[in-house]
PDB file of the backbone (N, CA, C, O) and the ligand in Angstrom, with CONECT records:
HET     ZN  A 101       1
ATOM      1  N   MET A   1      -3.236   7.904  22.252  1.00  0.00           N
ATOM      2  CA  MET A   1      -3.726   7.187  20.985  1.00  0.00           C
ATOM      3  C   MET A   1      -2.700   6.628  20.059  1.00  0.00           C
ATOM      4  O   MET A   1      -1.602   7.184  20.057  1.00  0.00           O
ATOM      5  N   GLU A   2      -2.875   5.733  19.367  1.00  0.00           N
ATOM      6  CA  GLU A   2      -1.987   5.253  18.315  1.00  0.00           C
ATOM      7  C   GLU A   2      -2.452   5.672  16.941  1.00  0.00           C
ATOM      8  O   GLU A   2      -3.610   5.910  16.596  1.00  0.00           O
ATOM      9  N   GLU A   3      -1.354   5.720  16.220  1.00  0.00           N
ATOM     10  CA  GLU A   3      -1.706   6.150  14.592  1.00  0.00           C
ATOM     11  C   GLU A   3      -2.898   5.321  14.238  1.00  0.00           C
ATOM     12  O   GLU A   3      -3.825   5.927  13.701  1.00  0.00           O
ATOM     13  N   LYS A   4      -3.046   3.916  14.466  1.00  0.00           N
ATOM     14  CA  LYS A   4      -4.033   3.131  13.991  1.00  0.00           C
ATOM     15  C   LYS A   4      -5.429   3.573  14.281  1.00  0.00           C
ATOM     16  O   LYS A   4      -6.360   3.347  13.508  1.00  0.00           O
ATOM     17  N   ASP A   5      -5.567   4.279  15.544  1.00  0.00           N
ATOM     18  CA  ASP A   5      -6.824   4.773  16.030  1.00  0.00           C
ATOM     19  C   ASP A   5      -7.306   5.939  14.974  1.00  0.00           C
ATOM     20  O   ASP A   5      -8.490   6.274  14.967  1.00  0.00           O
ATOM     21  N   PHE A   6      -6.485   6.466  14.203  1.00  0.00           N
ATOM     22  CA  PHE A   6      -6.817   7.604  13.314  1.00  0.00           C
ATOM     23  C   PHE A   6      -7.439   7.122  11.932  1.00  0.00           C
ATOM     24  O   PHE A   6      -8.138   7.875  11.254  1.00  0.00           O
ATOM     25  N   PHE A   7      -7.140   5.823  11.561  1.00  0.00           N
ATOM     26  CA  PHE A   7      -7.447   5.264  10.393  1.00  0.00           C
ATOM     27  C   PHE A   7      -8.373   4.247  10.241  1.00  0.00           C
ATOM     28  O   PHE A   7      -8.470   3.555  11.254  1.00  0.00           O
ATOM     29  N   VAL A   8      -9.140   3.895   9.251  1.00  0.00           N
ATOM     30  CA  VAL A   8      -9.728   2.727   9.008  1.00  0.00           C
ATOM     31  C   VAL A   8      -8.970   1.861   7.933  1.00  0.00           C
ATOM     32  O   VAL A   8      -8.692   2.354   6.840  1.00  0.00           O
ATOM     33  N   GLU A   9      -8.659   0.646   8.236  1.00  0.00           N
ATOM     34  CA  GLU A   9      -7.758  -0.075   7.224  1.00  0.00           C
ATOM     35  C   GLU A   9      -8.534  -1.130   6.414  1.00  0.00           C
ATOM     36  O   GLU A   9      -9.274  -1.956   6.949  1.00  0.00           O
ATOM     37  N   THR A  10      -8.352  -1.060   5.303  1.00  0.00           N
ATOM     38  CA  THR A  10      -8.884  -2.000   4.266  1.00  0.00           C
ATOM     39  C   THR A  10      -7.747  -2.530   3.239  1.00  0.00           C
ATOM     40  O   THR A  10      -6.838  -1.869   2.737  1.00  0.00           O
ATOM     41  N   GLU A  11      -8.027  -3.804   3.077  1.00  0.00           N
ATOM     42  CA  GLU A  11      -6.918  -4.622   2.118  1.00  0.00           C
ATOM     43  C   GLU A  11      -7.632  -4.498   0.613  1.00  0.00           C
ATOM     44  O   GLU A  11      -8.773  -4.891   0.369  1.00  0.00           O
ATOM     45  N   VAL A  12      -6.821  -3.936  -0.247  1.00  0.00           N
ATOM     46  CA  VAL A  12      -7.143  -3.880  -1.671  1.00  0.00           C
ATOM     47  C   VAL A  12      -6.177  -4.405  -2.636  1.00  0.00           C
ATOM     48  O   VAL A  12      -4.983  -4.442  -2.335  1.00  0.00           O
ATOM     49  N   THR A  13      -6.600  -4.815  -3.779  1.00  0.00           N
ATOM     50  CA  THR A  13      -5.745  -5.317  -4.727  1.00  0.00           C
ATOM     51  C   THR A  13      -5.787  -4.391  -6.115  1.00  0.00           C
ATOM     52  O   THR A  13      -6.838  -4.124  -6.699  1.00  0.00           O
ATOM     53  N   LEU A  14      -4.672  -4.015  -6.475  1.00  0.00           N
ATOM     54  CA  LEU A  14      -4.684  -3.116  -7.380  1.00  0.00           C
ATOM     55  C   LEU A  14      -3.542  -3.593  -8.583  1.00  0.00           C
ATOM     56  O   LEU A  14      -2.402  -3.939  -8.274  1.00  0.00           O
ATOM     57  N   PRO A  15      -3.983  -3.558  -9.849  1.00  0.00           N
ATOM     58  CA  PRO A  15      -3.086  -3.858 -10.913  1.00  0.00           C
ATOM     59  C   PRO A  15      -1.859  -2.898 -11.182  1.00  0.00           C
ATOM     60  O   PRO A  15      -1.893  -1.673 -11.058  1.00  0.00           O
ATOM     61  N   ALA A  16      -0.796  -3.636 -11.561  1.00  0.00           N
ATOM     62  CA  ALA A  16       0.437  -2.735 -11.891  1.00  0.00           C
ATOM     63  C   ALA A  16       1.060  -3.533 -12.982  1.00  0.00           C
ATOM     64  O   ALA A  16       0.979  -4.761 -13.014  1.00  0.00           O
ATOM     65  N   THR A  17       1.699  -2.803 -13.898  1.00  0.00           N
ATOM     66  CA  THR A  17       2.449  -3.428 -14.968  1.00  0.00           C
ATOM     67  C   THR A  17       3.943  -3.429 -14.661  1.00  0.00           C
ATOM     68  O   THR A  17       4.573  -2.384 -14.499  1.00  0.00           O
ATOM     69  N   LEU A  18       4.500  -4.685 -14.585  1.00  0.00           N
ATOM     70  CA  LEU A  18       5.841  -4.817 -14.093  1.00  0.00           C
ATOM     71  C   LEU A  18       6.646  -5.537 -15.198  1.00  0.00           C
ATOM     72  O   LEU A  18       6.073  -6.300 -15.975  1.00  0.00           O
ATOM     73  N   HIS A  19       7.913  -5.308 -15.266  1.00  0.00           N
ATOM     74  CA  HIS A  19       8.848  -5.935 -16.372  1.00  0.00           C
ATOM     75  C   HIS A  19       9.688  -6.951 -15.369  1.00  0.00           C
ATOM     76  O   HIS A  19      10.242  -6.588 -14.331  1.00  0.00           O
ATOM     77  N   CYS A  20       9.666  -8.226 -15.868  1.00  0.00           N
ATOM     78  CA  CYS A  20      10.386  -9.124 -15.291  1.00  0.00           C
ATOM     79  C   CYS A  20      12.020  -8.719 -15.682  1.00  0.00           C
ATOM     80  O   CYS A  20      12.279  -8.205 -16.770  1.00  0.00           O
ATOM     81  N   PRO A  21      12.828  -8.943 -14.906  1.00  0.00           N
ATOM     82  CA  PRO A  21      14.345  -8.579 -15.172  1.00  0.00           C
ATOM     83  C   PRO A  21      15.036  -9.776 -15.844  1.00  0.00           C
ATOM     84  O   PRO A  21      16.085  -9.581 -16.457  1.00  0.00           O
ATOM     85  N   SER A  22      14.496 -11.010 -15.760  1.00  0.00           N
ATOM     86  CA  SER A  22      15.141 -12.093 -16.368  1.00  0.00           C
ATOM     87  C   SER A  22      14.688 -12.292 -17.806  1.00  0.00           C
ATOM     88  O   SER A  22      15.546 -12.515 -18.661  1.00  0.00           O
ATOM     89  N   CYS A  23      13.446 -12.229 -18.122  1.00  0.00           N
ATOM     90  CA  CYS A  23      12.913 -12.550 -19.495  1.00  0.00           C
ATOM     91  C   CYS A  23      12.493 -11.195 -20.157  1.00  0.00           C
ATOM     92  O   CYS A  23      12.191 -11.086 -21.345  1.00  0.00           O
ATOM     93  N   ARG A  24      12.508 -10.248 -19.309  1.00  0.00           N
ATOM     94  CA  ARG A  24      12.046  -8.801 -19.938  1.00  0.00           C
ATOM     95  C   ARG A  24      10.685  -8.760 -20.492  1.00  0.00           C
ATOM     96  O   ARG A  24      10.416  -7.836 -21.259  1.00  0.00           O
ATOM     97  N   GLN A  25       9.791  -9.636 -20.209  1.00  0.00           N
ATOM     98  CA  GLN A  25       8.455  -9.607 -20.343  1.00  0.00           C
ATOM     99  C   GLN A  25       7.604  -8.650 -19.504  1.00  0.00           C
ATOM    100  O   GLN A  25       7.740  -8.728 -18.283  1.00  0.00           O
ATOM    101  N   SER A  26       6.801  -7.818 -19.974  1.00  0.00           N
ATOM    102  CA  SER A  26       5.968  -7.003 -19.071  1.00  0.00           C
ATOM    103  C   SER A  26       4.553  -7.456 -19.096  1.00  0.00           C
ATOM    104  O   SER A  26       3.991  -7.754 -20.150  1.00  0.00           O
ATOM    105  N   GLU A  27       3.917  -7.513 -17.802  1.00  0.00           N
ATOM    106  CA  GLU A  27       2.654  -8.227 -17.613  1.00  0.00           C
ATOM    107  C   GLU A  27       2.089  -7.439 -16.374  1.00  0.00           C
ATOM    108  O   GLU A  27       2.798  -6.828 -15.575  1.00  0.00           O
ATOM    109  N   THR A  28       0.688  -7.535 -16.319  1.00  0.00           N
ATOM    110  CA  THR A  28      -0.063  -6.954 -15.245  1.00  0.00           C
ATOM    111  C   THR A  28      -0.098  -7.786 -14.018  1.00  0.00           C
ATOM    112  O   THR A  28      -0.574  -8.919 -14.095  1.00  0.00           O
ATOM    113  N   TYR A  29       0.313  -7.379 -13.012  1.00  0.00           N
ATOM    114  CA  TYR A  29       0.179  -8.168 -11.708  1.00  0.00           C
ATOM    115  C   TYR A  29      -0.653  -7.602 -10.775  1.00  0.00           C
ATOM    116  O   TYR A  29      -0.651  -6.376 -10.664  1.00  0.00           O
ATOM    117  N   ASP A  30      -1.474  -8.380  -9.980  1.00  0.00           N
ATOM    118  CA  ASP A  30      -2.257  -7.783  -8.872  1.00  0.00           C
ATOM    119  C   ASP A  30      -1.441  -7.590  -7.673  1.00  0.00           C
ATOM    120  O   ASP A  30      -0.900  -8.610  -7.243  1.00  0.00           O
ATOM    121  N   LEU A  31      -1.235  -6.485  -7.037  1.00  0.00           N
ATOM    122  CA  LEU A  31      -0.463  -6.216  -6.004  1.00  0.00           C
ATOM    123  C   LEU A  31      -1.364  -5.786  -4.811  1.00  0.00           C
ATOM    124  O   LEU A  31      -2.235  -4.921  -4.901  1.00  0.00           O
ATOM    125  N   ARG A  32      -1.073  -6.456  -3.727  1.00  0.00           N
ATOM    126  CA  ARG A  32      -1.801  -6.272  -2.416  1.00  0.00           C
ATOM    127  C   ARG A  32      -1.503  -4.780  -1.807  1.00  0.00           C
ATOM    128  O   ARG A  32      -0.335  -4.393  -1.784  1.00  0.00           O
ATOM    129  N   TRP A  33      -2.390  -4.073  -1.393  1.00  0.00           N
ATOM    130  CA  TRP A  33      -2.214  -2.764  -0.532  1.00  0.00           C
ATOM    131  C   TRP A  33      -3.048  -2.896   0.675  1.00  0.00           C
ATOM    132  O   TRP A  33      -4.075  -3.572   0.743  1.00  0.00           O
ATOM    133  N   VAL A  34      -2.470  -2.123   1.719  1.00  0.00           N
ATOM    134  CA  VAL A  34      -3.380  -1.745   2.779  1.00  0.00           C
ATOM    135  C   VAL A  34      -3.736  -0.369   2.676  1.00  0.00           C
ATOM    136  O   VAL A  34      -2.839   0.472   2.612  1.00  0.00           O
ATOM    137  N   GLN A  35      -4.954  -0.033   2.651  1.00  0.00           N
ATOM    138  CA  GLN A  35      -5.375   1.387   2.589  1.00  0.00           C
ATOM    139  C   GLN A  35      -5.735   1.795   3.836  1.00  0.00           C
ATOM    140  O   GLN A  35      -6.544   1.152   4.505  1.00  0.00           O
ATOM    141  N   ARG A  36      -5.100   3.032   4.309  1.00  0.00           N
ATOM    142  CA  ARG A  36      -5.600   3.478   5.709  1.00  0.00           C
ATOM    143  C   ARG A  36      -6.237   4.788   5.339  1.00  0.00           C
ATOM    144  O   ARG A  36      -5.575   5.767   4.994  1.00  0.00           O
ATOM    145  N   LYS A  37      -7.683   4.765   5.433  1.00  0.00           N
ATOM    146  CA  LYS A  37      -8.252   5.974   5.491  1.00  0.00           C
ATOM    147  C   LYS A  37      -8.594   6.691   6.705  1.00  0.00           C
ATOM    148  O   LYS A  37      -9.135   6.135   7.661  1.00  0.00           O
ATOM    149  N   LYS A  38      -8.257   8.026   6.673  1.00  0.00           N
ATOM    150  CA  LYS A  38      -8.499   8.884   7.819  1.00  0.00           C
ATOM    151  C   LYS A  38      -9.924   8.766   8.288  1.00  0.00           C
ATOM    152  O   LYS A  38     -10.841   8.801   7.467  1.00  0.00           O
ATOM    153  N   LYS A  39     -10.141   8.629   9.557  1.00  0.00           N
ATOM    154  CA  LYS A  39     -11.528   8.551  10.045  1.00  0.00           C
ATOM    155  C   LYS A  39     -12.196  10.076   9.963  1.00  0.00           C
ATOM    156  O   LYS A  39     -11.466  11.060   9.848  1.00  0.00           O
ATOM    157  N   ALA A  40     -13.363  10.165  10.020  1.00  0.00           N
ATOM    158  CA  ALA A  40     -14.019  11.479   9.945  1.00  0.00           C
ATOM    159  C   ALA A  40     -13.774  12.263  11.075  1.00  0.00           C
ATOM    160  O   ALA A  40     -13.611  13.477  10.949  1.00  0.00           O
ATOM    161  N   SER A  41     -13.725  11.669  12.254  1.00  0.00           N
ATOM    162  CA  SER A  41     -13.578  12.419  13.414  1.00  0.00           C
ATOM    163  C   SER A  41     -12.920  11.556  14.556  1.00  0.00           C
ATOM    164  O   SER A  41     -13.076  10.335  14.536  1.00  0.00           O
ATOM    165  N   LEU A  42     -12.252  12.111  15.463  1.00  0.00           N
ATOM    166  CA  LEU A  42     -11.731  11.398  16.519  1.00  0.00           C
ATOM    167  C   LEU A  42     -12.631  11.115  17.626  1.00  0.00           C
ATOM    168  O   LEU A  42     -13.584  11.849  17.885  1.00  0.00           O
ATOM    169  N   PRO A  43     -12.325   9.984  18.336  1.00  0.00           N
ATOM    170  CA  PRO A  43     -13.233   9.641  19.616  1.00  0.00           C
ATOM    171  C   PRO A  43     -13.144  10.715  20.656  1.00  0.00           C
ATOM    172  O   PRO A  43     -12.073  11.261  20.919  1.00  0.00           O
ATOM    173  N   PRO A  44     -14.320  11.029  21.270  1.00  0.00           N
ATOM    174  CA  PRO A  44     -14.448  12.129  22.293  1.00  0.00           C
ATOM    175  C   PRO A  44     -13.276  12.283  23.251  1.00  0.00           C
ATOM    176  O   PRO A  44     -12.894  13.377  23.666  1.00  0.00           O
ATOM    177  N   HIS A  45     -12.715  11.076  23.585  1.00  0.00           N
ATOM    178  CA  HIS A  45     -11.647  10.996  24.643  1.00  0.00           C
ATOM    179  C   HIS A  45     -10.134  11.514  24.207  1.00  0.00           C
ATOM    180  O   HIS A  45      -9.143  11.511  24.938  1.00  0.00           O
ATOM    181  N   ALA A  46     -10.207  11.963  22.821  1.00  0.00           N
ATOM    182  CA  ALA A  46      -8.794  12.399  22.326  1.00  0.00           C
ATOM    183  C   ALA A  46      -8.419  13.555  23.039  1.00  0.00           C
ATOM    184  O   ALA A  46      -9.233  14.393  23.428  1.00  0.00           O
ATOM    185  N   GLY A  47      -7.082  13.620  23.234  1.00  0.00           N
ATOM    186  CA  GLY A  47      -6.338  14.699  23.983  1.00  0.00           C
ATOM    187  C   GLY A  47      -6.019  15.939  22.953  1.00  0.00           C
ATOM    188  O   GLY A  47      -6.315  15.914  21.758  1.00  0.00           O
ATOM    189  N   GLU A  48      -5.393  16.982  23.593  1.00  0.00           N
ATOM    190  CA  GLU A  48      -5.009  18.056  22.542  1.00  0.00           C
ATOM    191  C   GLU A  48      -3.941  17.535  21.745  1.00  0.00           C
ATOM    192  O   GLU A  48      -3.967  17.916  20.575  1.00  0.00           O
ATOM    193  N   GLN A  49      -2.981  16.742  22.074  1.00  0.00           N
ATOM    194  CA  GLN A  49      -1.813  16.214  21.270  1.00  0.00           C
ATOM    195  C   GLN A  49      -2.500  15.318  19.970  1.00  0.00           C
ATOM    196  O   GLN A  49      -2.249  15.392  18.767  1.00  0.00           O
ATOM    197  N   ASP A  50      -3.337  14.563  20.609  1.00  0.00           N
ATOM    198  CA  ASP A  50      -4.083  13.728  19.464  1.00  0.00           C
ATOM    199  C   ASP A  50      -4.730  14.342  18.428  1.00  0.00           C
ATOM    200  O   ASP A  50      -4.753  13.848  17.301  1.00  0.00           O
ATOM    201  N   ARG A  51      -5.336  15.526  18.749  1.00  0.00           N
ATOM    202  CA  ARG A  51      -6.235  16.464  17.905  1.00  0.00           C
ATOM    203  C   ARG A  51      -5.070  16.959  16.737  1.00  0.00           C
ATOM    204  O   ARG A  51      -5.199  16.903  15.514  1.00  0.00           O
ATOM    205  N   ARG A  52      -3.978  17.425  17.464  1.00  0.00           N
ATOM    206  CA  ARG A  52      -2.871  18.079  16.434  1.00  0.00           C
ATOM    207  C   ARG A  52      -2.444  16.997  15.503  1.00  0.00           C
ATOM    208  O   ARG A  52      -2.359  17.258  14.303  1.00  0.00           O
ATOM    209  N   ARG A  53      -2.168  15.815  15.945  1.00  0.00           N
ATOM    210  CA  ARG A  53      -1.613  14.725  15.060  1.00  0.00           C
ATOM    211  C   ARG A  53      -2.730  14.334  14.157  1.00  0.00           C
ATOM    212  O   ARG A  53      -2.493  14.050  12.983  1.00  0.00           O
ATOM    213  N   PHE A  54      -3.882  14.307  14.624  1.00  0.00           N
ATOM    214  CA  PHE A  54      -4.983  13.826  13.715  1.00  0.00           C
ATOM    215  C   PHE A  54      -5.186  14.866  12.527  1.00  0.00           C
ATOM    216  O   PHE A  54      -5.355  14.446  11.382  1.00  0.00           O
ATOM    217  N   ALA A  55      -5.167  16.244  12.814  1.00  0.00           N
ATOM    218  CA  ALA A  55      -5.181  17.240  12.012  1.00  0.00           C
ATOM    219  C   ALA A  55      -4.220  17.213  10.833  1.00  0.00           C
ATOM    220  O   ALA A  55      -4.543  17.597   9.709  1.00  0.00           O
ATOM    221  N   SER A  56      -3.061  16.753  11.144  1.00  0.00           N
ATOM    222  CA  SER A  56      -1.961  16.605  10.033  1.00  0.00           C
ATOM    223  C   SER A  56      -1.824  15.214   9.389  1.00  0.00           C
ATOM    224  O   SER A  56      -0.999  14.967   8.510  1.00  0.00           O
ATOM    225  N   ALA A  57      -2.682  14.338   9.886  1.00  0.00           N
ATOM    226  CA  ALA A  57      -2.688  12.952   9.402  1.00  0.00           C
ATOM    227  C   ALA A  57      -3.462  12.874   7.830  1.00  0.00           C
ATOM    228  O   ALA A  57      -4.532  13.427   7.576  1.00  0.00           O
ATOM    229  N   LYS A  58      -2.752  12.155   6.979  1.00  0.00           N
ATOM    230  CA  LYS A  58      -3.356  11.857   5.678  1.00  0.00           C
ATOM    231  C   LYS A  58      -3.662  10.373   5.460  1.00  0.00           C
ATOM    232  O   LYS A  58      -3.035   9.450   5.981  1.00  0.00           O
ATOM    233  N   SER A  59      -4.838  10.240   4.518  1.00  0.00           N
ATOM    234  CA  SER A  59      -5.067   8.835   4.059  1.00  0.00           C
ATOM    235  C   SER A  59      -3.909   8.429   3.161  1.00  0.00           C
ATOM    236  O   SER A  59      -3.441   9.173   2.299  1.00  0.00           O
ATOM    237  N   TYR A  60      -3.494   7.243   3.412  1.00  0.00           N
ATOM    238  CA  TYR A  60      -2.431   6.637   2.563  1.00  0.00           C
ATOM    239  C   TYR A  60      -2.544   5.082   2.371  1.00  0.00           C
ATOM    240  O   TYR A  60      -3.285   4.456   3.128  1.00  0.00           O
ATOM    241  N   SER A  61      -1.924   4.515   1.507  1.00  0.00           N
ATOM    242  CA  SER A  61      -1.826   3.143   1.439  1.00  0.00           C
ATOM    243  C   SER A  61      -0.387   2.679   1.391  1.00  0.00           C
ATOM    244  O   SER A  61       0.547   3.394   1.028  1.00  0.00           O
ATOM    245  N   VAL A  62      -0.290   1.450   1.778  1.00  0.00           N
ATOM    246  CA  VAL A  62       1.109   0.819   1.795  1.00  0.00           C
ATOM    247  C   VAL A  62       1.105  -0.415   1.078  1.00  0.00           C
ATOM    248  O   VAL A  62       0.166  -1.197   1.231  1.00  0.00           O
ATOM    249  N   ARG A  63       2.084  -0.681   0.289  1.00  0.00           N
ATOM    250  CA  ARG A  63       2.131  -1.912  -0.640  1.00  0.00           C
ATOM    251  C   ARG A  63       2.572  -3.064   0.336  1.00  0.00           C
ATOM    252  O   ARG A  63       3.462  -2.925   1.175  1.00  0.00           O
ATOM    253  N   ARG A  64       1.862  -4.198   0.138  1.00  0.00           N
ATOM    254  CA  ARG A  64       2.348  -5.360   0.853  1.00  0.00           C
ATOM    255  C   ARG A  64       3.019  -6.261   0.109  1.00  0.00           C
ATOM    256  O   ARG A  64       3.666  -7.110   0.722  1.00  0.00           O
ATOM    257  N   ASP A  65       3.018  -6.275  -1.136  1.00  0.00           N
ATOM    258  CA  ASP A  65       3.702  -7.305  -1.944  1.00  0.00           C
ATOM    259  C   ASP A  65       5.123  -6.582  -2.565  1.00  0.00           C
ATOM    260  O   ASP A  65       5.185  -5.575  -3.269  1.00  0.00           O
ATOM    261  N   ASP A  66       6.092  -7.323  -2.133  1.00  0.00           N
ATOM    262  CA  ASP A  66       7.463  -6.830  -2.487  1.00  0.00           C
ATOM    263  C   ASP A  66       8.133  -7.695  -3.642  1.00  0.00           C
ATOM    264  O   ASP A  66       9.137  -7.355  -4.268  1.00  0.00           O
ATOM    265  N   MET A  67       7.394  -8.902  -3.824  1.00  0.00           N
ATOM    266  CA  MET A  67       7.909  -9.872  -4.703  1.00  0.00           C
ATOM    267  C   MET A  67       6.775 -10.364  -5.665  1.00  0.00           C
ATOM    268  O   MET A  67       5.651 -10.461  -5.173  1.00  0.00           O
ATOM    269  N   VAL A  68       6.926 -10.641  -6.806  1.00  0.00           N
ATOM    270  CA  VAL A  68       5.991 -11.496  -7.691  1.00  0.00           C
ATOM    271  C   VAL A  68       6.637 -12.579  -8.350  1.00  0.00           C
ATOM    272  O   VAL A  68       7.859 -12.731  -8.366  1.00  0.00           O
ATOM    273  N   GLN A  69       5.898 -13.251  -8.834  1.00  0.00           N
ATOM    274  CA  GLN A  69       6.292 -14.499  -9.659  1.00  0.00           C
ATOM    275  C   GLN A  69       5.953 -14.117 -11.086  1.00  0.00           C
ATOM    276  O   GLN A  69       4.820 -13.786 -11.435  1.00  0.00           O
ATOM    277  N   CYS A  70       7.082 -14.186 -11.950  1.00  0.00           N
ATOM    278  CA  CYS A  70       6.912 -14.017 -13.449  1.00  0.00           C
ATOM    279  C   CYS A  70       5.695 -14.835 -13.994  1.00  0.00           C
ATOM    280  O   CYS A  70       5.427 -15.975 -13.614  1.00  0.00           O
ATOM    281  N   LYS A  71       4.932 -14.073 -15.001  1.00  0.00           N
ATOM    282  CA  LYS A  71       3.701 -14.833 -15.426  1.00  0.00           C
ATOM    283  C   LYS A  71       4.225 -15.746 -16.691  1.00  0.00           C
ATOM    284  O   LYS A  71       3.507 -16.665 -17.084  1.00  0.00           O
ATOM    285  N   ASN A  72       5.392 -15.499 -17.273  1.00  0.00           N
ATOM    286  CA  ASN A  72       5.790 -16.042 -18.362  1.00  0.00           C
ATOM    287  C   ASN A  72       6.200 -17.705 -17.852  1.00  0.00           C
ATOM    288  O   ASN A  72       6.940 -18.047 -16.930  1.00  0.00           O
ATOM    289  N   MET A  73       5.556 -18.412 -18.654  1.00  0.00           N
ATOM    290  CA  MET A  73       5.654 -19.918 -18.084  1.00  0.00           C
ATOM    291  C   MET A  73       6.970 -20.414 -18.343  1.00  0.00           C
ATOM    292  O   MET A  73       7.334 -21.393 -17.691  1.00  0.00           O
ATOM    293  N   ARG A  74       7.801 -19.873 -19.241  1.00  0.00           N
ATOM    294  CA  ARG A  74       9.145 -20.416 -19.499  1.00  0.00           C
ATOM    295  C   ARG A  74      10.095 -19.782 -18.481  1.00  0.00           C
ATOM    296  O   ARG A  74      11.255 -20.184 -18.393  1.00  0.00           O
ATOM    297  N   CYS A  75       9.621 -18.803 -17.715  1.00  0.00           N
ATOM    298  CA  CYS A  75      10.476 -18.141 -16.649  1.00  0.00           C
ATOM    299  C   CYS A  75      10.165 -18.364 -15.313  1.00  0.00           C
ATOM    300  O   CYS A  75      10.928 -18.952 -14.547  1.00  0.00           O
ATOM    301  N   ARG A  76       9.033 -17.903 -14.986  1.00  0.00           N
ATOM    302  CA  ARG A  76       8.582 -18.314 -13.490  1.00  0.00           C
ATOM    303  C   ARG A  76       9.406 -17.755 -12.478  1.00  0.00           C
ATOM    304  O   ARG A  76       9.146 -18.073 -11.318  1.00  0.00           O
ATOM    305  N   LYS A  77      10.493 -16.868 -12.731  1.00  0.00           N
ATOM    306  CA  LYS A  77      11.340 -16.440 -11.717  1.00  0.00           C
ATOM    307  C   LYS A  77      10.619 -15.473 -10.880  1.00  0.00           C
ATOM    308  O   LYS A  77       9.707 -14.803 -11.364  1.00  0.00           O
ATOM    309  N   ARG A  78      11.028 -15.346  -9.469  1.00  0.00           N
ATOM    310  CA  ARG A  78      10.516 -14.409  -8.678  1.00  0.00           C
ATOM    311  C   ARG A  78      11.409 -13.096  -8.836  1.00  0.00           C
ATOM    312  O   ARG A  78      12.629 -13.137  -9.000  1.00  0.00           O
ATOM    313  N   PHE A  79      10.713 -12.017  -8.772  1.00  0.00           N
ATOM    314  CA  PHE A  79      11.510 -10.683  -8.903  1.00  0.00           C
ATOM    315  C   PHE A  79      10.884  -9.646  -8.091  1.00  0.00           C
ATOM    316  O   PHE A  79       9.686  -9.666  -7.807  1.00  0.00           O
ATOM    317  N   GLU A  80      11.727  -8.710  -7.705  1.00  0.00           N
ATOM    318  CA  GLU A  80      11.387  -7.635  -6.711  1.00  0.00           C
ATOM    319  C   GLU A  80      10.614  -6.525  -7.456  1.00  0.00           C
ATOM    320  O   GLU A  80      11.023  -6.064  -8.522  1.00  0.00           O
ATOM    321  N   VAL A  81       9.429  -6.098  -6.823  1.00  0.00           N
ATOM    322  CA  VAL A  81       8.728  -5.019  -7.408  1.00  0.00           C
ATOM    323  C   VAL A  81       9.604  -3.707  -7.377  1.00  0.00           C
ATOM    324  O   VAL A  81       9.977  -3.179  -6.329  1.00  0.00           O
ATOM    325  N   SER A  82       9.848  -3.310  -8.453  1.00  0.00           N
ATOM    326  CA  SER A  82      10.721  -1.961  -8.547  1.00  0.00           C
ATOM    327  C   SER A  82      10.151  -0.994  -9.426  1.00  0.00           C
ATOM    328  O   SER A  82       9.374  -1.309 -10.328  1.00  0.00           O
ATOM    329  N   GLY A  83      10.542   0.260  -9.171  1.00  0.00           N
ATOM    330  CA  GLY A  83      10.067   1.352 -10.048  1.00  0.00           C
ATOM    331  C   GLY A  83       8.593   1.714  -9.674  1.00  0.00           C
ATOM    332  O   GLY A  83       7.863   2.309 -10.467  1.00  0.00           O
ATOM    333  N   LEU A  84       8.189   1.322  -8.416  1.00  0.00           N
ATOM    334  CA  LEU A  84       6.768   1.523  -7.847  1.00  0.00           C
ATOM    335  C   LEU A  84       6.921   1.828  -6.456  1.00  0.00           C
ATOM    336  O   LEU A  84       7.627   1.146  -5.713  1.00  0.00           O
ATOM    337  N   GLN A  85       6.250   2.879  -6.068  1.00  0.00           N
ATOM    338  CA  GLN A  85       6.447   3.400  -4.664  1.00  0.00           C
ATOM    339  C   GLN A  85       5.789   2.415  -3.707  1.00  0.00           C
ATOM    340  O   GLN A  85       4.832   1.723  -4.052  1.00  0.00           O
ATOM    341  N   SER A  86       6.287   2.378  -2.597  1.00  0.00           N
ATOM    342  CA  SER A  86       5.696   1.449  -1.494  1.00  0.00           C
ATOM    343  C   SER A  86       4.759   2.099  -0.588  1.00  0.00           C
ATOM    344  O   SER A  86       4.155   1.468   0.280  1.00  0.00           O
ATOM    345  N   VAL A  87       4.618   3.446  -0.791  1.00  0.00           N
ATOM    346  CA  VAL A  87       3.650   4.075   0.107  1.00  0.00           C
ATOM    347  C   VAL A  87       3.035   5.258  -0.697  1.00  0.00           C
ATOM    348  O   VAL A  87       3.756   6.077  -1.268  1.00  0.00           O
ATOM    349  N   ALA A  88       1.745   5.314  -0.720  1.00  0.00           N
ATOM    350  CA  ALA A  88       1.014   6.316  -1.784  1.00  0.00           C
ATOM    351  C   ALA A  88      -0.057   7.100  -0.873  1.00  0.00           C
ATOM    352  O   ALA A  88      -0.747   6.482  -0.062  1.00  0.00           O
ATOM    353  N   PHE A  89      -0.149   8.327  -1.027  1.00  0.00           N
ATOM    354  CA  PHE A  89      -1.070   9.105  -0.408  1.00  0.00           C
ATOM    355  C   PHE A  89      -2.349   9.133  -1.270  1.00  0.00           C
ATOM    356  O   PHE A  89      -2.262   9.244  -2.493  1.00  0.00           O
ATOM    357  N   LEU A  90      -3.447   9.041  -0.687  1.00  0.00           N
ATOM    358  CA  LEU A  90      -4.818   8.852  -1.364  1.00  0.00           C
ATOM    359  C   LEU A  90      -5.393  10.310  -1.665  1.00  0.00           C
ATOM    360  O   LEU A  90      -6.489  10.441  -2.210  1.00  0.00           O
TER     361      LEU A  90
HETATM  362 ZN    ZN A 101      10.379 -13.707 -16.403  1.00  0.00          ZN2+
END
């Protein structure tokens, strides 16, 4: 079994406050995340090793957006999302 068999995937959008490094303006940006929620149980055909892996698996989310475009109309520069983790446990 693969790791994806352990989780139910959903795309979510979460707001984050980010500072543009060019104009230093801070704004709220909607960032896309993929949430992987651990399934309630494994399918019946899962083996011993799968059960052990499943037992230690945790729900988590992975950030999809690495770059955003500055909301300041006079700036509009793209900058990297920093100071924010890219993987978060739920
Ligand atoms: Zn800017």
